[in-house]
C-alpha positions as CSV (number, residue, x, y, z in Angstrom):
1,M,-64.8,91.3,5.9
2,I,-61.8,89.9,4.9
3,R,-60.3,86.9,5.5
4,D,-57.1,85.5,5.3
5,L,-56.8,82.1,3.1
6,Y,-55.1,79.0,4.8
7,N,-54.9,75.8,3.2
8,V,-55.6,76.6,-0.4
9,R,-53.3,75.5,-3.3
10,P,-53.7,76.1,-6.8
11,V,-55.6,73.4,-8.8
12,P,-55.0,72.8,-12.8
13,A,-57.8,73.0,-15.0
14,E,-58.0,69.3,-16.5
15,G,-55.5,69.0,-19.2
16,E,-53.6,72.1,-18.4
17,G,-50.6,72.3,-16.0
18,T,-51.5,76.0,-15.2
19,A,-53.5,76.7,-11.7
20,R,-56.6,78.4,-12.7
21,E,-58.8,78.5,-9.4
22,W,-58.3,77.6,-5.7
23,A,-59.5,75.1,-3.4
24,P,-58.8,73.7,0.2
25,T,-56.4,71.2,0.7
26,A,-58.2,69.7,3.6
27,P,-61.7,68.1,3.2
28,T,-64.6,70.6,3.8
29,Q,-64.3,70.5,7.4
30,P,-63.3,74.1,8.7
31,T,-59.9,74.8,10.3
32,P,-60.5,74.9,14.1
33,L,-59.8,78.5,15.7
34,T,-56.8,78.8,18.1
35,P,-57.6,79.6,21.6
36,E,-56.9,83.4,20.8
37,E,-59.3,83.4,17.6
38,E,-61.8,81.7,19.4
39,S,-61.7,84.3,22.4
40,R,-61.8,87.4,20.0
41,Y,-64.7,86.0,17.8
42,Q,-66.8,85.5,21.4
43,A,-66.1,88.6,21.9
44,L,-67.5,90.4,19.0
45,L,-70.4,88.2,19.0
46,F,-71.1,89.0,22.5
47,S,-70.6,92.5,21.8
48,E,-72.6,92.5,18.0
49,L,-75.2,90.3,19.2
50,G,-76.0,92.3,22.6
51,N,-76.2,95.3,20.9
52,Q,-79.1,93.8,18.6
53,I,-81.1,92.3,21.5
54,A,-80.5,95.2,23.3
55,D,-82.0,97.3,20.8
56,R,-85.0,94.9,19.5
57,G,-85.5,92.2,22.2
58,T,-84.3,89.3,19.4
59,T,-81.7,88.4,16.9
60,T,-81.0,85.5,14.7
61,Y,-77.4,84.4,13.6
62,P,-76.2,81.7,11.1
63,A,-74.9,78.4,13.0
64,H,-73.6,75.9,10.3
65,T,-72.0,73.4,12.5
66,P,-72.4,72.4,16.0
67,E,-69.3,74.5,16.5
68,D,-71.4,77.4,16.1
69,R,-74.2,76.2,17.8
70,R,-71.8,75.7,20.5
71,R,-70.4,78.9,20.4
72,L,-73.6,80.9,20.4
73,V,-74.9,79.1,23.4
74,A,-71.9,80.3,25.6
75,V,-72.5,83.8,24.0
76,G,-75.9,83.7,25.0
77,Q,-74.9,82.2,28.6
78,R,-72.3,85.4,28.9
79,L,-75.2,87.3,27.7
80,S,-77.4,86.4,30.2
81,A,-74.7,86.4,33.4
82,H,-73.7,89.8,32.1
83,W,-77.6,91.1,31.9
84,G,-78.4,89.4,35.1
85,M,-81.7,87.7,33.0
86,P,-82.1,84.8,31.1
87,V,-81.1,85.1,27.0
88,R,-82.9,82.1,25.3
89,V,-80.9,80.8,22.8
90,T,-83.3,78.3,20.3
91,A,-83.1,76.5,17.0
92,D,-84.7,79.2,14.0
93,D,-84.1,76.2,11.6
94,E,-81.4,73.9,10.5
95,C,-79.0,76.9,9.9
96,R,-79.8,79.8,12.5
97,M,-80.1,80.2,16.1
98,R,-82.3,82.9,17.5
99,L,-81.2,84.7,20.8
100,S,-83.9,86.7,22.9
101,V,-84.7,88.1,25.5
102,G,-88.4,89.1,27.1
103,P,-91.8,86.6,27.9
104,V,-91.2,83.1,26.0
105,G,-93.3,83.3,22.6
106,A,-93.0,87.0,22.5
107,V,-92.3,88.7,19.1
108,T,-90.4,91.9,19.1
109,G,-89.6,94.2,16.1
110,G,-86.8,92.3,14.0
């Protein structure tokens, strides 16, 4: 995936005046998405995760921040409304969320 780099500046090596590497100018917090970017990203997740759930009954996706987790819950709710059946969104571990359909506790291929 190609991403544009925002909020970056060259960082000179110690004792040198030339730039050797790139580092963010802001703290490690990500730059929030614009409303248009958020809408496009949720549409992408809706399509991609929906296809994976339709094929396998379950899928996982990384969710490193509360914003990522909120976004996946919203996508799960949209999929539930679209399909007319509940889509469960649960934490697999501290960095991944699982979206699934079917009976609780069922393990499907994936």
